[in-house]
N, C-alpha and C positions, 0 to 999 in steps of 0.2 A: 736589472741593476737598480739599486736604491738611489735616492737623491744624493745621499751622502757619498756613495761610491762615484756617482757622476760628477759631483762637485770636486771630489778628490782628483779624479782623472783630469778635469779641466785645470785645476791648480797645477798639477804636474806638467800639463801641456804648456801652461803659461811659463813655468820655470824653465822648461826646455827651450821655449821660444826666446826668453830673455837671455838664456845662456848662449844661444846661437847669435845673439845680437849684442855682443860685448862692446861693439862700437858705439852703441847708443848709451850715452852717459846719463846718470841719474838726474842731473839738472835738466836735461832735455825731457826726460819722462815727467819730471815735476812741472816743467813749464807747459807741456802739452796735455798731460793727463791728470795732473794734480796728485800723483803718487809715484813712488819709485821702489827700487829693490829694498831700500832701508825701511820704507813704509810697510812693505810686505812682511819683513822680518819682525817689525814691531807688532803688526796685526797678529802674526803667528804666536808671539809671546802672550799677547792679550787673550787670544782664543784659548791657549793652553791654561792660562790662569782662570778663565771663566769655567773651564772644565775641571778645575781642581788639580791641574798638573803644573809642574814647574819646569819651564824651559828658559834657559839663559839666553839673553839677546845674542851673544856671540854664537851660540849653538844654532839659533834661528838664522842668523846671517849666513853661517856656513851652509845651511840647508838651502837657502835662497840663492846664494852666490855660487854654490858648488865647490867652494874652497874657503879657507879662512879669509875673513874680510880684509885684513891687512895685506894678504897676498893678492887678492883681487885688485885692491887699490893700486898696489905697486905695479902690477902687470897691465891693468886695463884703464885705470882712471886717468883722465887728462885734466889739466887746469881749465876751469870754466872761463869762457871768454867774457869780456866786459858786457857784450850784448846778452849773453846767457844770464849773467848775474843781474843785469838791469831788468830783464824779463821776469826773473824769479822775484825780485823785489816788488815789481809792479803787481804780480798776480798773487803774492803771498804776503 
């Protein structure tokens, strides 16, 4: 396997893991790891642009979230707690 194939496999595994943990909110990921599902989507768009490809942010989000972003938010996103917001403001 080439490095690119290994990296692609790891990325797919990360997406599968995040999909299995819909209970983990993006703000929690941001507070603990400094990135979230939206960051992955934006990085995907940026990588595509660097490669001369055009990928819309909503397309990238659908790939990362496994469904349209609006649907994911409706089904899985909860309101951030005051503590989560305070931690986010402190670290970012």
